[in-house]
N, C-alpha and C positions, 0 to 999 in steps of 0.2 A: 319640883311640883310641875313645872312646864313639861318636863319629859314624861311624867305620868299622864298628863292630859293628852299629850301627843300620842302616846302608846294606846290610850283608851279610844281615841278617834280612829286610829288605824284598825283596831280590833272591831269596832262597831261597823265600819265601812265594809270590811271583808266578810264579816259574819252576815251582813245584810245581803251581799252578793251571793253567798253560798246558799242562804235560805231561799232566795228567789229561784235559783237554779234547781234546788231540790223540789220546789213546787212545780216547776215545769216538767221535771222528770216524772212525777207522780201522775200527771195528766195523761201520759201515754202508756200507763201500765196495762191497759186492756189489750193492747196489741200483742203482748207477750203470750197470752193464754189461748187465743183463738184466731183462726184465719178468716178474714173477710173476703178472701180471694176465691174460695171454693164455690162451685155452683150451688144455687139454692136447693136443688134436688139432684139425685144421682140418676142419670139416664142409663137404662139397661141396653147397652149396645149389643149387637149380635156377637156371639162368641166365635163365629166362623172367621178364621183367619185366612188370608190369601195364601196360595201355595208358594213355598220358598224354592221350589224346583224350577228356577228361572230358565235354565237351559232347555228343559223339556217344553216349557211354555213357548219359548222363542222358536224352537224347532217345529212345534205344532202350528205355528202361525207365520211361517217363513214367507208366505205370499204377501204379508203386510209390510215386510222390511223395506220395500221400495217407497212406501208411503209414510211409515212411522219409524221413529227411532226405537231402539230396544227398550229404553226406559218408558216410552209412551205405550208400547205394547204391554209392558208389565203393569203399568197404571190402569190401562183398560181392563186387564185381567183382574186386578185388585178391586176395581169398581164393578166387576161383573158385566162389562159392556162389550166384550169381544164379539158376541153373537150379533149385536146390533151393527157393529162395524162391518162384519161379513155380509150382512143383509144389505147394507147400504151399497157396498161394492157391486153386488149382484143387481140391485135396482138401478144403479147408474147406467147399466146397459140398456135399460128400457127408458125411452124418451116420453112415454105417455104421462098425462097429467096425474093420473092416479099413482104412478110410481114416484113422481116428484113429491106428491103430498106425503106418501109413505116415508120417503127419505127424510122429510122435515120432521115427521113424527118421531122417527128413530133418533134424529139429531137432538130433539127436545128431551127425549128420554136420557140420552147420554149426558146432555148439559145439566139435567137435574141432578144426576149422581155427582158430577163434577162440582156443582154448586154446594152440595152437602159437604163434599171433601174440603172445599175452600173454607167453609164456615167452621169446620172442625179444626182446621189449621189455625184460623184466627182465634178460636176459643182457647186452644192450647197455648198459643203464643201470648194471648192476653193474660192467662193465668200465670205463666212464667214472669211476665212483666209485673203483674200485681204482687206476686210473691217477692220479686226483687225490690219493689218499693217498700214492702212490709219489712224486709230485712234492713233496708236503709234507715227506716224509722227506728228500729231496734239498735242499729249501729250508732245513731245519733244519741239514743238513750244511754248506751254504754259510754260513749264519749263524754256525755254530761256527768255520768257517775265518776269517771276518771278525773275530769276537770274539777269536780266538786271535792274529791279526795285530795287532789294536788293543791287546791286553794287552801284547804284546811292545813295541810302540811306546811305550806309557805307561811301561812298565818302563824303557826306554832313556831316556825323558825324565826320569824320577825320578833314575836313576843319573847322568845328565849334570849335572843341577842339583845333586845332592848332592856329586858329585865336584868340581864347580867351587867349591862352598861350602867344602869341606874344603881344596882346594888354595889357595883364596884366603886361608884362615886360616893356612896353613903358610908361604906366600911372604911375605917381609917387605917386599919392594920394592913400593911403593904403585902404581907404574905397571903392573908385571906383575900385581899382584893385581886391579886394575881390568880389565885385559885378559882375565884368566881368568874373572872374573865375567860380563863381557859375552859372551865366547865360549860359556861354559856356558849362559847364558840363551838365546842364539840357537840353540844346538844343541837344547836342550830344547824350545824353541818349534817348531823344525823337525819334531821327532818328533811333537809334539802336532798340528801342522797335517796331518801325513801320515795321521793317523787319520780325517781328514775326507774321504778318497777316496770320492766318491759311487758309484763302480761296484763297488769291492770285488773280492774274489776271484772266480774263475770255476772251473767244474768240468766235466769231460766227462761228459755224460749221454746214454745211447744208448736209442733207441726205434725200432727198424726197423719194427715194426708201429705205424704212426702213424695213429690214427683221425682226428685233427684235420687231417692232410694230405688225407684223402679228402673231408672237409667243405670245405676251402678250395678244392680243385681242382674239386669238383662235377662229376664226370664222369657219363656216362649210367648207369653201374653201378659198384658198388664191391665188390671181393672180400672186404672186411673186414666187410660188413654183410649181413644177410639181405635178399633182394630186397624183401620186404614193408616192412621198416623204411626202406629206402632210398627206396621209393616214397612213403611217408608224409612223409619229409623233403623230397622234391623236388616233390611235387604241390602247386600253389598253392592248391587248394581246401581244404587242411587248415591253412592259416595264417589268422590272425585277419582280415586285410584282403583276402586272396585276390589281392593284386596281386603278391606275391612268395612264394616257398616258405619253409618253416621255416628251411632252411639259408641261403637268400639273405638273409633278414632277420638271421640270426645273423652272417653274414659282414660285413654293413654295420655292425653294432654293434662287431664286432672291429676293423674297419678304423678306426672312429672313436675308440673308447675305448682299444684296446690299441696301435694304431700311429699315432695322431694323423693319420689320413687320408693316410698315406704308403703308397701301394700298392706302390711299389718296395721299401720296407723290409719290408713284410709278405711279399711274394713271396720275398724272400731270407732271411727269418727262420729261425733254427735250429729254431723251433717246428714248422715244416712239413717238416722234413728227416728223415733217419734218426737224427738226433742230432748232438751236437757240444758245443761249450763254452758253458755257460750261466752267466750272472750272476744275482744274486738277483732283479732285476726281471724277467728273462726267465722265471724259474721261477714268479714270482707271476702273470705273464700266462698261462702255460700252465695253472696250477692253476685260475685263474678261468675260462678257456675250457672246460676239461674239466667243471667244475661246471655251467656254463651248458648244455652239451650234455646232461648228465645230466638236468637239469630239463626241457629241451625234449623229451627222449625220454619221460620219465614223463608229460608232459601228453598224449601220444598216447592214453594209457589213457582219457582222458575221451571221446574219439571212439568208442572201442570200447564204453565203458559205455553211451553213447547208443544204439549199435547193439543191444546186448543188451536194453535197455528196449523198443526198437521190435520186436524179435523176440518178446519176451514178450507184447506187445499183439497181435501177429499170431496167436500160438498160442492165446491165450485165447478 
């Protein structure tokens, strides 16, 4: 009788823990279906993309190379501010007050374009950051599902073992008692092995606005990114080695580290779709990729910082 009471107490305790965890899981279900990270309205950016003929741009502005780096010249071209810079250089030859005022006006015009570019960078980085947090929430949700499942299996294993022990003590026949012990042990072991399922539970996670898909497909333009940001991602001159663009280098790392160099698996991955059923490892990969793109986006600020330093030298 004491054994039965002990078994009932264990069952009640673990069932209570599982029930509480399931309630916590249900509270986060809305995060699965809609993204709170996207902007409240879609801004219609200009469809005009900067020229990718970087060598021609640099050759046409070779007189600026003593004052600006190649990357700064290309950024000025992307922001449509090269004419203002040429005007400033000419006005610097004139020491009159009117010329100085005109220089300041042109500098203000350039700074306005740079400010917009910086806010675009911040907005894109913020969305990557927000989506990363959203994935982390879903990851926690799936972890809770897996933990809930494992708790139930552990409970069943305990119950099976305890029931076999009690039944073995009640049955007087030695043969039947041994059979019950063996059967109970096998059943308990089976439940224990079931907790080692490497894939675990999966959950439907929707993301129709998928920034990572735009990066993976690498089209000429992207409706989800401002043209200037997309240009910085895709122009090879802004990468460290200049042999591949920022997102080309990123895709190579994803293919190697997230997909084990399996291009077919990458192309068909749920990560680059409108959403679907995710397991814990898929969510971990998506979170890592979003964080990497956030970091890559923020590094573009360095290029703009160098441009601002060059502009200050020009004005002084």
